[in-house]
DSSP file (Angstrom, degrees, kcal/mol; ACC not computed):
  #  RESIDUE AA STRUCTURE BP1 BP2  ACC     N-H-->O    O-->H-N    N-H-->O    O-->H-N    TCO  KAPPA ALPHA  PHI   PSI    X-CA   Y-CA   Z-CA
    1    1 A X              0   0    0      0, 0.0     2,-0.2     0, 0.0     3,-0.0   0.000 360.0 360.0 360.0 144.7   -0.1    0.1    0.0
    2    2 A X     >  -     0   0    0      1,-0.1     4,-2.4     2,-0.0     5,-0.2  -0.444 360.0-139.9 -64.7 126.5    1.2    3.5   -0.8
    3    3 A X  H  > S+     0   0    0      1,-0.2     4,-2.3    -2,-0.2     5,-0.2   0.854 102.2  52.2 -67.1 -31.5    2.6    5.2    2.3
    4    4 A X  H  > S+     0   0    0      2,-0.2     4,-2.5     1,-0.2    -1,-0.2   0.874 108.0  51.3 -69.4 -35.5    1.1    8.6    1.4
    5    5 A X  H  > S+     0   0    0      2,-0.2     4,-2.3     1,-0.2    -2,-0.2   0.927 111.8  48.1 -67.4 -39.1   -2.4    7.0    0.9
    6    6 A X  H  X S+     0   0    0     -4,-2.4     4,-2.2     1,-0.2     5,-0.2   0.901 109.4  53.0 -65.1 -38.0   -2.0    5.4    4.4
    7    7 A X  H  X S+     0   0    0     -4,-2.3     4,-3.1     1,-0.2     5,-0.3   0.957 110.9  45.5 -53.1 -56.3   -0.9    8.6    5.8
    8    8 A X  H  X S+     0   0    0     -4,-2.5     4,-3.2     1,-0.2     5,-0.4   0.857 109.5  55.2 -63.5 -32.7   -4.0   10.3    4.3
    9    9 A X  H  X S+     0   0    0     -4,-2.3     4,-1.8     2,-0.2     5,-0.2   0.897 113.5  42.0 -69.1 -41.3   -6.4    7.5    5.5
   10   10 A X  H  X S+     0   0    0     -4,-2.2     4,-2.3    -5,-0.2     5,-0.4   0.927 117.2  48.0 -71.5 -41.0   -5.1    7.9    9.1
   11   11 A X  H  X S+     0   0    0     -4,-3.1     4,-1.9    -5,-0.2    -2,-0.2   0.959 118.6  37.0 -60.5 -51.9   -5.1   11.7    8.9
   12   12 A X  H  X S+     0   0    0     -4,-3.2     4,-2.5    -5,-0.3    -1,-0.2   0.882 116.6  53.6 -74.2 -35.5   -8.6   12.1    7.5
   13   13 A X  H  X S+     0   0    0     -4,-1.8     4,-2.1    -5,-0.4    -2,-0.2   0.929 112.0  43.4 -60.4 -46.3  -10.0    9.2    9.5
   14   14 A X  H  X S+     0   0    0     -4,-2.3     4,-2.5    -5,-0.2    -1,-0.2   0.932 115.6  47.3 -69.8 -41.7   -8.9   10.5   12.9
   15   15 A X  H  X S+     0   0    0     -4,-1.9     4,-2.3    -5,-0.4    -1,-0.2   0.879 113.0  51.9 -70.3 -32.9   -9.9   14.1   12.1
   16   16 A X  H  X S+     0   0    0     -4,-2.5     4,-2.0     2,-0.2    -1,-0.2   0.892 109.0  48.3 -68.2 -36.1  -13.4   12.8   10.8
   17   17 A X  H  X S+     0   0    0     -4,-2.1     4,-2.2     1,-0.2    -2,-0.2   0.941 113.5  47.5 -67.5 -44.3  -14.0   10.9   13.9
   18   18 A X  H  X S+     0   0    0     -4,-2.5     4,-2.0     1,-0.2    -2,-0.2   0.831 109.9  52.6 -61.4 -36.4  -13.1   13.9   15.9
   19   19 A X  H  X S+     0   0    0     -4,-2.3     4,-2.3     2,-0.2    -1,-0.2   0.884 108.6  50.2 -67.2 -35.5  -15.2   16.1   13.9
   20   20 A X  H  X S+     0   0    0     -4,-2.0     4,-2.3     2,-0.2    -2,-0.2   0.868 110.1  51.5 -69.0 -38.9  -18.2   13.8   14.4
   21   21 A X  H  X S+     0   0    0     -4,-2.2     4,-2.0     2,-0.2    -1,-0.2   0.876 108.8  50.6 -67.2 -36.7  -17.6   13.8   18.1
   22   22 A X  H  X S+     0   0    0     -4,-2.0     4,-2.3     2,-0.2     5,-0.2   0.941 109.3  50.1 -67.2 -45.7  -17.5   17.5   18.1
   23   23 A X  H  X S+     0   0    0     -4,-2.3     4,-3.5     1,-0.2     5,-0.2   0.938 110.8  49.7 -54.4 -46.1  -20.8   17.7   16.3
   24   24 A X  H  X S+     0   0    0     -4,-2.3     4,-2.8     1,-0.2     5,-0.3   0.921 110.4  52.4 -61.7 -41.9  -22.4   15.2   18.7
   25   25 A X  H  X S+     0   0    0     -4,-2.0     4,-1.9     1,-0.2    -1,-0.2   0.900 113.7  40.8 -59.3 -49.2  -21.2   17.3   21.6
   26   26 A X  H  X S+     0   0    0     -4,-2.3     4,-2.6     2,-0.2     5,-0.2   0.914 113.7  52.8 -68.3 -45.8  -22.6   20.4   20.4
   27   27 A X  H  X S+     0   0    0     -4,-3.5     4,-2.8    -5,-0.2    -2,-0.2   0.952 112.8  42.6 -56.2 -52.2  -25.8   19.0   19.2
   28   28 A X  H  X S+     0   0    0     -4,-2.8     4,-2.2    -5,-0.2    -1,-0.2   0.834 110.7  56.2 -64.5 -32.2  -26.6   17.3   22.5
   29   29 A X  H  X S+     0   0    0     -4,-1.9     4,-2.1    -5,-0.3     3,-0.3   0.992 113.0  43.1 -60.4 -57.6  -25.5   20.4   24.6
   30   30 A X  H  X S+     0   0    0     -4,-2.6     4,-2.9     1,-0.2    -2,-0.2   0.886 112.9  51.7 -51.0 -44.6  -28.0   22.5   22.5
   31   31 A X  H  X S+     0   0    0     -4,-2.8     4,-2.1    -5,-0.2    -1,-0.2   0.862 109.6  48.5 -69.9 -30.4  -30.6   19.9   22.7
   32   32 A X  H  X S+     0   0    0     -4,-2.2     4,-2.9    -3,-0.3    -1,-0.2   0.865 109.3  54.2 -71.9 -35.0  -30.4   19.6   26.5
   33   33 A X  H  X S+     0   0    0     -4,-2.1     4,-2.0     2,-0.2    -2,-0.2   0.970 111.4  45.1 -60.3 -51.3  -30.5   23.5   26.9
   34   34 A X  H  X S+     0   0    0     -4,-2.9     4,-0.7     1,-0.2    -2,-0.2   0.936 113.5  48.9 -59.6 -43.9  -33.6   23.6   24.9
   35   35 A X  H >< S+     0   0    0     -4,-2.1     3,-1.4     1,-0.2    -1,-0.2   0.931 109.3  53.4 -59.8 -45.2  -35.2   20.7   26.8
   36   36 A X  H >< S+     0   0    0     -4,-2.9     3,-1.3     1,-0.3    -1,-0.2   0.868 103.1  58.5 -58.2 -35.8  -34.2   22.3   30.2
   37   37 A X  H 3< S+     0   0    0     -4,-2.0    -1,-0.3     1,-0.3    -2,-0.2   0.739 107.2  46.4 -70.8 -19.6  -35.9   25.5   29.2
   38   38 A X  T << S+     0   0    0     -3,-1.4     2,-0.3    -4,-0.7    -1,-0.3   0.188  77.6 134.8-109.7  20.9  -39.2   23.8   28.8
   39   39 A X    <   -     0   0    0     -3,-1.3     2,-0.6    -4,-0.1     3,-0.1  -0.505  37.2-161.1 -72.0 128.8  -39.5   21.7   31.8
   40   40 A X    >   -     0   0    0     -2,-0.3     3,-2.4     1,-0.1     4,-0.3  -0.916   7.8-156.2-111.7 111.2  -42.7   21.7   33.6
   41   41 A X  G >  S+     0   0    0     -2,-0.6     3,-1.7     1,-0.3    -1,-0.1   0.770  88.8  72.7 -55.5 -26.1  -42.4   20.4   37.3
   42   42 A X  G 3  S+     0   0    0      1,-0.3    -1,-0.3    -3,-0.1    -3,-0.0   0.741  88.2  64.1 -61.2 -23.5  -46.1   19.5   37.3
   43   43 A X  G <  S+     0   0    0     -3,-2.4     2,-0.6     1,-0.1    -1,-0.3   0.655  96.2  64.2 -79.8  -9.8  -45.1   16.5   35.0
   44   44 A X    <   +     0   0    0     -3,-1.7    -1,-0.1    -4,-0.3     3,-0.1  -0.921  48.7 172.3-120.8 117.9  -43.0   14.9   37.6
   45   45 A X  S    S+     0   0    0     -2,-0.6     2,-0.4     1,-0.1    -1,-0.1   0.657  75.4  41.7 -93.2 -19.7  -44.4   13.6   40.9
   46   46 A X  S >> S-     0   0    0      1,-0.1     4,-1.1     0, 0.0     3,-0.8  -0.980  79.2-128.9-130.4 147.8  -41.2   11.9   42.0
   47   47 A X  H 3> S+     0   0    0     -2,-0.4     4,-2.4     1,-0.2     5,-0.2   0.833 103.4  63.6 -63.5 -37.0  -37.7   13.3   41.8
   48   48 A X  H 3> S+     0   0    0      1,-0.2     4,-1.9     2,-0.2    -1,-0.2   0.783  99.0  55.5 -59.2 -29.6  -36.2   10.2   40.1
   49   49 A X  H <> S+     0   0    0     -3,-0.8     4,-1.7     2,-0.2    -1,-0.2   0.899 111.4  43.7 -67.9 -42.6  -38.5   10.6   37.1
   50   50 A X  H  X S+     0   0    0     -4,-1.1     4,-2.5     2,-0.2     5,-0.2   0.909 111.5  52.5 -73.8 -38.3  -37.1   14.1   36.6
   51   51 A X  H  X S+     0   0    0     -4,-2.4     4,-1.5     1,-0.2    -2,-0.2   0.909 108.1  53.1 -67.4 -40.8  -33.5   13.1   37.2
   52   52 A X  H  < S+     0   0    0     -4,-1.9     4,-0.4     1,-0.2    -1,-0.2   0.913 113.8  43.3 -52.7 -47.3  -33.9   10.3   34.5
   53   53 A X  H >< S+     0   0    0     -4,-1.7     3,-0.6     1,-0.2    -2,-0.2   0.878 114.6  44.9 -73.1 -40.4  -35.2   12.8   32.0
   54   54 A X  H 3< S+     0   0    0     -4,-2.5    -1,-0.2     1,-0.2    -2,-0.2   0.662 111.6  53.4 -87.4 -11.8  -32.8   15.7   32.6
   55   55 A X  T >< S+     0   0    0     -4,-1.5     3,-2.0    -5,-0.2     4,-0.4   0.542  80.4 123.7 -91.3  -7.9  -29.6   13.4   32.7
   56   56 A X  T <  S+     0   0    0     -3,-0.6    -3,-0.0    -4,-0.4    -4,-0.0  -0.297  78.9   7.4 -60.0 135.6  -30.4   11.9   29.4
   57   57 A X  T 3> S+     0   0    0      1,-0.1     4,-1.2     3,-0.0     3,-0.3   0.375  93.5 112.9  79.6  -2.7  -27.7   12.2   26.8
   58   58 A X  H <> S+     0   0    0     -3,-2.0     4,-2.4     1,-0.2     5,-0.2   0.857  70.6  61.3 -63.5 -33.3  -25.2   13.6   29.3
   59   59 A X  H  > S+     0   0    0     -4,-0.4     4,-2.5     1,-0.2    -1,-0.2   0.829  98.4  56.4 -67.1 -33.0  -23.1   10.5   29.0
   60   60 A X  H  > S+     0   0    0     -3,-0.3     4,-2.4     2,-0.2    -1,-0.2   0.908 108.6  45.6 -64.1 -40.3  -22.5   11.1   25.4
   61   61 A X  H  X S+     0   0    0     -4,-1.2     4,-2.1     1,-0.2    -2,-0.2   0.905 114.5  49.0 -65.5 -45.1  -21.0   14.5   26.0
   62   62 A X  H  X S+     0   0    0     -4,-2.4     4,-1.9     2,-0.2    -2,-0.2   0.855 109.3  51.2 -58.2 -39.4  -19.0   13.2   28.7
   63   63 A X  H  X S+     0   0    0     -4,-2.5     4,-2.3     2,-0.2     5,-0.3   0.920 110.2  50.9 -63.2 -44.6  -17.7   10.2   26.6
   64   64 A X  H  X S+     0   0    0     -4,-2.4     4,-2.2     1,-0.2    -2,-0.2   0.954 111.7  48.6 -66.0 -43.3  -16.7   12.6   23.8
   65   65 A X  H  < S+     0   0    0     -4,-2.1     4,-0.4     1,-0.2    -1,-0.2   0.813 115.3  41.9 -62.6 -33.9  -14.8   14.7   26.2
   66   66 A X  H  < S+     0   0    0     -4,-1.9     4,-0.3    -5,-0.1    -1,-0.2   0.809 121.8  38.6 -82.1 -29.1  -13.0   11.9   27.9
   67   67 A X  H  X S+     0   0    0     -4,-2.3     4,-1.8    -5,-0.2     3,-0.3   0.698  93.4  80.7 -97.8 -20.9  -12.1   10.0   24.7
   68   68 A X  H  X S+     0   0    0     -4,-2.2     4,-2.8    -5,-0.3     5,-0.2   0.909  92.3  50.9 -50.6 -48.3  -11.3   12.8   22.2
   69   69 A X  H  > S+     0   0    0     -4,-0.4     4,-2.8     1,-0.2    -1,-0.2   0.892 111.5  49.9 -62.1 -35.1   -7.7   13.3   23.5
   70   70 A X  H  > S+     0   0    0     -4,-0.3     4,-2.2    -3,-0.3    -1,-0.2   0.828 109.5  49.1 -70.1 -29.8   -7.1    9.5   23.2
   71   71 A X  H  X S+     0   0    0     -4,-1.8     4,-2.2     2,-0.2    -2,-0.2   0.921 113.6  48.2 -78.6 -39.4   -8.4    9.4   19.7
   72   72 A X  H  X S+     0   0    0     -4,-2.8     4,-2.2    -5,-0.2    37,-0.3   0.953 110.2  50.9 -55.8 -49.9   -6.1   12.4   18.9
   73   73 A X  H  X S+     0   0    0     -4,-2.8     4,-3.1     1,-0.2     5,-0.2   0.912 108.1  55.2 -59.5 -41.2   -3.2   10.7   20.6
   74   74 A X  H  X S+     0   0    0     -4,-2.2     4,-2.9     1,-0.2    -1,-0.2   0.926 107.2  47.9 -55.1 -44.9   -3.9    7.6   18.4
   75   75 A X  H  X S+     0   0    0     -4,-2.2     4,-2.4     2,-0.2    -1,-0.2   0.883 111.0  50.6 -68.4 -31.0   -3.7    9.5   15.3
   76   76 A X  H  X S+     0   0    0     -4,-2.2     4,-2.5     2,-0.2    -2,-0.2   0.936 111.7  49.1 -70.6 -42.6   -0.4   11.1   16.5
   77   77 A X  H  X S+     0   0    0     -4,-3.1     4,-2.4     2,-0.2     5,-0.2   0.952 112.7  45.9 -58.5 -49.6    1.0    7.7   17.2
   78   78 A X  H  X S+     0   0    0     -4,-2.9     4,-2.6    -5,-0.2    -1,-0.2   0.919 111.7  53.1 -59.4 -43.1    0.0    6.3   13.9
   79   79 A X  H  X S+     0   0    0     -4,-2.4     4,-1.9     1,-0.2    -1,-0.2   0.866 111.2  45.5 -58.9 -40.2    1.3    9.4   12.1
   80   80 A X  H  X S+     0   0    0     -4,-2.5     4,-2.4     2,-0.2    -1,-0.2   0.849 111.1  51.1 -76.1 -31.6    4.7    9.0   13.8
   81   81 A X  H  X S+     0   0    0     -4,-2.4     4,-3.0    -5,-0.2     5,-0.2   0.955 113.4  48.2 -65.2 -47.5    4.9    5.1   13.1
   82   82 A X  H  X S+     0   0    0     -4,-2.6     4,-2.9     1,-0.2     5,-0.2   0.906 111.3  49.5 -66.2 -36.8    4.1    5.9    9.4
   83   83 A X  H  X S+     0   0    0     -4,-1.9     4,-2.6     2,-0.2    -1,-0.2   0.958 115.9  44.1 -67.8 -44.3    6.8    8.8    9.4
   84   84 A X  H  X S+     0   0    0     -4,-2.4     4,-2.0     1,-0.2    -2,-0.2   0.908 112.5  50.6 -64.8 -40.4    9.4    6.2   10.9
   85   85 A X  H  X S+     0   0    0     -4,-3.0     4,-2.5     2,-0.2     5,-0.2   0.940 110.8  49.4 -61.8 -47.2    8.4    3.5    8.6
   86   86 A X  H  X S+     0   0    0     -4,-2.9     4,-2.6    -5,-0.2     5,-0.4   0.914 110.9  50.2 -61.9 -41.5    8.8    5.9    5.6
   87   87 A X  H  X S+     0   0    0     -4,-2.6     4,-1.6    -5,-0.2    -1,-0.2   0.871 111.8  48.3 -63.2 -32.9   12.3    6.9    6.9
   88   88 A X  H  < S+     0   0    0     -4,-2.0    -2,-0.2    -5,-0.2    -1,-0.2   0.890 114.6  44.8 -74.1 -38.0   13.3    3.3    7.3
   89   89 A X  H  < S+     0   0    0     -4,-2.5    -2,-0.2    -5,-0.2    -1,-0.2   0.897 126.4  27.5 -78.0 -38.0   12.1    2.3    3.8
   90   90 A X  H  < S-     0   0    0     -4,-2.6    -3,-0.2    -5,-0.2    -2,-0.2   0.768  88.2-139.6 -99.6 -25.2   13.5    5.3    1.9
   91   91 A X     <  +     0   0    0     -4,-1.6     2,-0.8    -5,-0.4    -4,-0.1   0.599  47.4 152.9  78.0  12.3   16.5    6.2    4.0
   92   92 A X        +     0   0    0     -6,-0.4    -1,-0.3     1,-0.1    -2,-0.1  -0.664  20.8 178.3 -79.0 112.4   15.6    9.9    3.4
   93   93 A X        +     0   0    0     -2,-0.8     2,-0.5    -3,-0.1    -1,-0.1  -0.062  22.3 148.7-108.0  31.2   16.9   11.7    6.4
   94   94 A X     >  -     0   0    0      1,-0.2     4,-2.1     2,-0.0     3,-0.3  -0.521  43.1-146.1 -69.1 120.0   15.9   15.2    5.1
   95   95 A X  H  > S+     0   0    0     -2,-0.5     4,-2.8     1,-0.2     5,-0.3   0.883  96.4  57.2 -57.2 -40.3   15.1   17.3    8.2
   96   96 A X  H  > S+     0   0    0      1,-0.2     4,-2.0     2,-0.2    -1,-0.2   0.906 107.9  47.7 -58.8 -42.0   12.3   19.2    6.4
   97   97 A X  H  > S+     0   0    0     -3,-0.3     4,-1.8     2,-0.2    -1,-0.2   0.849 113.7  46.2 -64.5 -36.3   10.5   16.0    5.6
   98   98 A X  H  X S+     0   0    0     -4,-2.1     4,-2.2     2,-0.2     5,-0.2   0.943 113.6  47.0 -69.4 -48.7   10.7   14.6    9.1
   99   99 A X  H  X S+     0   0    0     -4,-2.8     4,-2.5     1,-0.2    -2,-0.2   0.860 112.4  50.3 -61.6 -39.4    9.7   17.7   10.8
  100  100 A X  H  X S+     0   0    0     -4,-2.0     4,-2.0    -5,-0.3    -1,-0.2   0.908 111.3  48.4 -67.7 -40.0    6.8   18.2    8.5
  101  101 A X  H  X S+     0   0    0     -4,-1.8     4,-1.7     2,-0.2    -2,-0.2   0.857 113.0  48.1 -59.9 -41.0    5.6   14.6    9.0
  102  102 A X  H  X S+     0   0    0     -4,-2.2     4,-2.2     2,-0.2     5,-0.2   0.934 109.9  52.1 -71.5 -48.6    5.9   14.9   12.8
  103  103 A X  H  X S+     0   0    0     -4,-2.5     4,-0.9     1,-0.2    -2,-0.2   0.898 110.1  48.7 -56.2 -46.6    4.0   18.2   12.8
  104  104 A X  H  X S+     0   0    0     -4,-2.0     4,-0.6     1,-0.2     3,-0.3   0.853 109.0  53.7 -54.2 -41.3    1.2   16.7   10.8
  105  105 A X  H >X S+     0   0    0     -4,-1.7     3,-0.9     1,-0.2     4,-0.5   0.872 105.6  52.3 -63.3 -38.7    1.1   13.9   13.1
  106  106 A X  H 3X S+     0   0    0     -4,-2.2     4,-2.0     1,-0.2     3,-0.4   0.692  89.8  80.1 -71.8 -18.4    0.8   16.1   16.2
  107  107 A X  H 3X S+     0   0    0     -4,-0.9     4,-2.4    -3,-0.3    -1,-0.2   0.876  87.4  57.8 -53.3 -37.6   -2.1   17.8   14.5
  108  108 A X  H <X S+     0   0    0     -3,-0.9     4,-1.9    -4,-0.6    -1,-0.2   0.900 104.2  49.7 -58.3 -43.2   -4.3   14.9   15.6
  109  109 A X  H  X S+     0   0    0     -4,-0.5     4,-1.8    -3,-0.4    -1,-0.2   0.916 110.7  50.4 -62.0 -46.9   -3.5   15.5   19.3
  110  110 A X  H  X S+     0   0    0     -4,-2.0     4,-2.0     1,-0.2    -1,-0.2   0.895 109.9  49.6 -60.1 -39.9   -4.3   19.2   19.0
  111  111 A X  H  X S+     0   0    0     -4,-2.4     4,-1.4     2,-0.2    -1,-0.2   0.850 106.8  56.5 -68.6 -34.2   -7.7   18.4   17.3
  112  112 A X  H  X S+     0   0    0     -4,-1.9     4,-1.9    -5,-0.2   -43,-0.2   0.878 108.9  46.3 -61.7 -38.8   -8.4   15.9   20.1
  113  113 A X  H  X S+     0   0    0     -4,-1.8     4,-2.7     2,-0.2     5,-0.2   0.885 107.3  57.7 -70.4 -39.9   -7.9   18.7   22.7
  114  114 A X  H  X S+     0   0    0     -4,-2.0     4,-0.6     1,-0.2    -1,-0.2   0.767 113.1  40.3 -62.2 -30.8  -10.1   21.1   20.7
  115  115 A X  H  X S+     0   0    0     -4,-1.4     4,-1.1    -5,-0.1    -1,-0.2   0.811 116.0  50.1 -91.0 -27.2  -12.8   18.7   20.9
  116  116 A X  H  X S+     0   0    0     -4,-1.9     4,-2.5     2,-0.2     5,-0.3   0.905 102.5  56.8 -66.9 -46.1  -12.3   17.7   24.5
  117  117 A X  H  X S+     0   0    0     -4,-2.7     4,-1.8     1,-0.2    -3,-0.1   0.920 111.6  41.3 -59.1 -51.7  -12.0   21.0   26.2
  118  118 A X  H  X S+     0   0    0     -4,-0.6     4,-3.4    -5,-0.2    -1,-0.2   0.861 112.1  56.3 -56.5 -40.1  -15.4   22.3   25.0
  119  119 A X  H  X S+     0   0    0     -4,-1.1     4,-2.6     1,-0.2    -2,-0.2   0.894 108.7  45.9 -63.8 -39.3  -17.0   18.9   25.6
  120  120 A X  H  X S+     0   0    0     -4,-2.5     4,-2.3     2,-0.2    -1,-0.2   0.859 112.6  50.5 -73.6 -31.2  -16.0   18.9   29.2
  121  121 A X  H  X S+     0   0    0     -4,-1.8     4,-2.5    -5,-0.3    -2,-0.2   0.958 111.9  48.7 -61.8 -48.3  -17.1   22.5   29.7
  122  122 A X  H  X S+     0   0    0     -4,-3.4     4,-2.9     1,-0.2     5,-0.2   0.942 112.4  48.3 -58.9 -46.8  -20.5   21.6   28.2
  123  123 A X  H  X S+     0   0    0     -4,-2.6     4,-2.5     1,-0.2    -1,-0.2   0.918 112.5  47.0 -62.1 -42.2  -20.8   18.6   30.4
  124  124 A X  H  X S+     0   0    0     -4,-2.3     4,-1.7     2,-0.2    -1,-0.2   0.876 110.8  53.2 -66.2 -33.0  -19.9   20.5   33.5
  125  125 A X  H  X S+     0   0    0     -4,-2.5     4,-2.2     2,-0.2    -2,-0.2   0.953 111.3  46.2 -62.3 -51.0  -22.3   23.2   32.5
  126  126 A X  H  X S+     0   0    0     -4,-2.9     4,-1.8     1,-0.2    -2,-0.2   0.832 107.5  56.9 -64.2 -32.6  -25.1   20.7   32.1
  127  127 A X  H  X S+     0   0    0     -4,-2.5     4,-2.3    -5,-0.2    -1,-0.2   0.887 107.1  49.3 -65.1 -37.1  -24.3   19.0   35.4
  128  128 A X  H  X S+     0   0    0     -4,-1.7     4,-2.5     2,-0.2    -2,-0.2   0.931 108.9  51.9 -60.3 -49.4  -24.8   22.3   37.1
  129  129 A X  H  X S+     0   0    0     -4,-2.2     4,-2.6     2,-0.2    -2,-0.2   0.875 108.1  52.5 -60.5 -35.2  -28.1   22.9   35.4
  130  130 A X  H  X S+     0   0    0     -4,-1.8     4,-2.7     2,-0.2     5,-0.2   0.968 109.1  49.9 -64.0 -51.8  -29.2   19.4   36.5
  131  131 A X  H  X S+     0   0    0     -4,-2.3     4,-2.0     1,-0.2    -2,-0.2   0.909 112.9  47.2 -49.5 -47.2  -28.3   20.2   40.1
  132  132 A X  H  X S+     0   0    0     -4,-2.5     4,-2.9     1,-0.2    -1,-0.2   0.917 111.7  48.1 -61.1 -46.7  -30.2   23.4   39.9
  133  133 A X  H  X S+     0   0    0     -4,-2.6     4,-2.3     1,-0.2    -2,-0.2   0.886 110.8  51.9 -63.3 -39.6  -33.3   21.9   38.3
  134  134 A X  H  X S+     0   0    0     -4,-2.7     4,-1.4     2,-0.2    -1,-0.2   0.858 112.9  45.0 -61.2 -43.4  -33.3   19.1   40.9
  135  135 A X  H  X S+     0   0    0     -4,-2.0     4,-2.5    -5,-0.2    -2,-0.2   0.888 110.9  53.4 -70.9 -42.2  -33.1   21.7   43.7
  136  136 A X  H  X S+     0   0    0     -4,-2.9     4,-2.8     1,-0.2    -2,-0.2   0.906 108.7  51.4 -60.6 -38.5  -35.8   23.9   42.0
  137  137 A X  H  X S+     0   0    0     -4,-2.3     4,-1.9     2,-0.2    -1,-0.2   0.883 109.1  49.8 -64.9 -40.1  -38.1   20.8   41.9
  138  138 A X  H  X S+     0   0    0     -4,-1.4     4,-1.9     2,-0.2    -2,-0.2   0.945 113.7  45.6 -61.4 -52.8  -37.5   20.2   45.6
  139  139 A X  H  X S+     0   0    0     -4,-2.5     4,-2.0     1,-0.2    -2,-0.2   0.904 109.6  55.2 -58.8 -45.5  -38.4   23.7   46.4
  140  140 A X  H  X S+     0   0    0     -4,-2.8     4,-1.0     1,-0.2    -1,-0.2   0.864 110.9  43.3 -51.7 -43.9  -41.4   23.7   44.1
  141  141 A X  H  < S+     0   0    0     -4,-1.9    -1,-0.2     2,-0.2    -2,-0.2   0.770 109.5  56.8 -78.7 -28.5  -43.0   20.7   45.8
  142  142 A X  H  < S+     0   0    0     -4,-1.9    -1,-0.2     1,-0.2    -2,-0.2   0.864 109.1  46.9 -66.6 -37.8  -42.2   21.9   49.3
  143  143 A X  H  <        0   0    0     -4,-2.0    -2,-0.2     1,-0.2    -1,-0.2   0.758 360.0 360.0 -76.3 -27.0  -44.1   25.1   48.5
  144  144 A X     <        0   0    0     -4,-1.0    -1,-0.2    -5,-0.2    -2,-0.2   0.403 360.0 360.0-100.8 360.0  -47.2   23.3   46.9
């Protein structure tokens, strides 16, 4: 198999996975915010029902935030392996080629962090909203 083709498959494959994870994170964050804004406490007689509904899809955001750096790191490791394999096969010790290949490999780790940092922020933001909603539900039922 052509090394350049393999390099592109790894590069675009990892970036595509991270892009999809980023989309999922943003989608579910917005979906949860919209859902939270329309909650009617009269629909919930016990707190566990409310908790089940308001924590739905939070694990997807958490999983994206927790795993994106590892997927980025996997892309970096595969890129470095391809770089070293290419160097071993061609014997080309051109510093420009080596540094360019390694820089492109590190791009995957950077992208993993770009996905993970907002995902963890979104997850923590929604967890706080969950705590607030549960407290508001408790106050609502104590008053009524």
